[in-house]
BAKOL-636982 format. One line per 5 residues: their letters; for each residue x, z, y of C-alpha. Coordinates in pm, 1 decimal. Layout:
BEGIN
a> X/Z/Y | ...
! end
This chain:
BEGIN
mgvrl> 44.3/508.7/-1512.3 | 32.8/205.7/-1290.5 | -179.8/63.9/-1011.8 | -321.7/-285.2/-1032.4 | -494.3/-483.8/-760.8
vyddl> -763.3/-702.3/-923.6 | -948.8/-999.6/-779.2 | -1229.9/-1069.0/-1019.1 | -1360.9/-1391.1/-866.4 | -1042.7/-1576.7/-951.9
dlsld> -943.5/-1359.2/-1249.1 | -614.6/-1255.8/-1072.6 | -432.9/-929.7/-1074.8 | -115.4/-790.0/-924.3 | 70.8/-494.1/-1070.2
lpgip> 187.3/-277.7/-786.9 | 519.8/-94.2/-816.5 | 487.3/269.8/-739.8 | 652.7/607.1/-710.0 | 506.3/832.5/-976.6
aitea> 385.2/1092.6/-723.8 | 218.6/828.9/-510.2 | 60.1/661.8/-809.5 | -68.0/994.1/-927.0 | -211.9/1067.2/-581.0
igmqi> -391.6/735.4/-576.9 | -549.3/822.4/-911.8 | -655.3/1158.8/-777.2 | -806.0/995.4/-467.7 | -1006.9/754.9/-679.4
ercli> -1128.3/1039.4/-897.3 | -1243.0/1226.0/-583.3 | -1434.9/923.9/-472.0 | -1611.0/894.6/-806.4 | -1685.4/1266.5/-841.8
qggas> -1823.0/1297.8/-492.7 | -2032.7/988.4/-548.5 | -1905.5/791.5/-249.1 | -1587.0/589.7/-215.7 | -1712.4/448.9/119.6
gfawr> -1466.3/614.0/357.4 | -1165.9/564.1/135.0 | -1269.1/207.5/47.8 | -1301.9/108.9/415.6 | -968.5/266.7/503.7
lvgei> -812.1/79.4/212.0 | -966.8/-250.4/328.3 | -828.6/-193.0/679.1 | -475.8/-129.2/547.0 | -488.4/-433.7/321.1
tnmld> -613.5/-653.9/606.2 | -317.4/-534.7/823.4 | -75.4/-627.5/541.9 | -199.0/-989.4/501.0 | 17.9/-1270.3/625.4
tdlqp> -72.5/-1339.9/987.8 | -238.7/-1672.7/916.2 | -476.0/-1502.5/668.0 | -581.4/-1222.9/903.1 | -902.7/-1247.4/1099.8
pspqq> -890.9/-1412.5/1442.9 | -858.4/-1189.5/1748.4 | -1166.4/-1118.7/1961.3 | -1011.1/-1327.4/2238.3 | -960.4/-1621.9/2005.3
mtiat> -1325.3/-1594.6/1894.9 | -1440.5/-1599.0/2257.4 | -1230.2/-1901.7/2340.9 | -1332.5/-2089.1/2024.9 | -1699.0/-2022.3/2092.1
llakt> -1660.8/-2153.1/2450.5 | -1475.4/-2460.4/2322.1 | -1743.3/-2536.7/2064.6 | -2034.3/-2494.7/2314.3 | -1861.1/-2684.3/2597.4
lnisl> -1737.3/-2969.9/2381.9 | -2052.0/-2973.3/2160.7 | -1851.3/-2944.8/1841.5 | -1909.1/-2731.5/1530.2 | -1706.4/-2422.5/1457.4
pgevl> -1603.1/-2437.3/1091.2 | -1641.2/-2120.4/881.0 | -1272.3/-2099.8/799.0 | -1192.5/-2097.7/1168.8 | -1405.9/-1781.1/1201.8
ryrgc> -1232.0/-1619.4/904.0 | -864.0/-1699.7/928.0 | -623.3/-1673.8/1222.4 | -420.8/-1975.3/1098.4 | -723.9/-2198.8/1097.9
mdefl> -825.3/-2056.9/1433.9 | -480.6/-2142.5/1578.0 | -511.2/-2503.2/1451.4 | -862.0/-2535.4/1600.7 | -751.2/-2400.6/1938.1
eryqp> -441.5/-2623.6/1942.8 | -656.4/-2925.1/1865.1 | -943.8/-2867.5/2114.7 | -789.9/-2658.9/2393.7 | -639.2/-2969.7/2568.7
mldsr> -990.3/-3122.6/2584.8 | -1128.7/-2812.2/2756.5 | -827.7/-2796.4/2989.1 | -888.9/-3156.3/3097.7 | -1252.3/-3072.7/3182.4
ypsfr> -1178.6/-2730.3/3336.4 | -814.1/-2719.4/3453.0 | -848.7/-2360.0/3586.5 | -932.8/-2226.4/3237.5 | -617.8/-2151.4/3036.7
rht> -573.2/-2021.1/2683.7 | -440.7/-1669.0/2648.5 | -425.3/-1565.9/2277.9
! end
């Protein structure tokens, strides 16, 4: 018995190596979710763990980064691209590009991310 992570939108899958006891426990957990009619709690915990395992640039931006980016966009009258709101790597690039412009207008405001 194996565990496979499947991403239907791009027709991709990744076979996960596993220790038989852990693989069996995962199967039992999924069965519990289906029998009880709600995988909600388990699914959200799983999403949280997967998010934490993503490469740093693919993780969501921090709340502080979001605050600074929103301030930058409003102050400089620039748009905030969707990928900047979704990925920390894009957020870092956005802040590196526009932070100096904000600093030149408001020298007392400094980036702390």
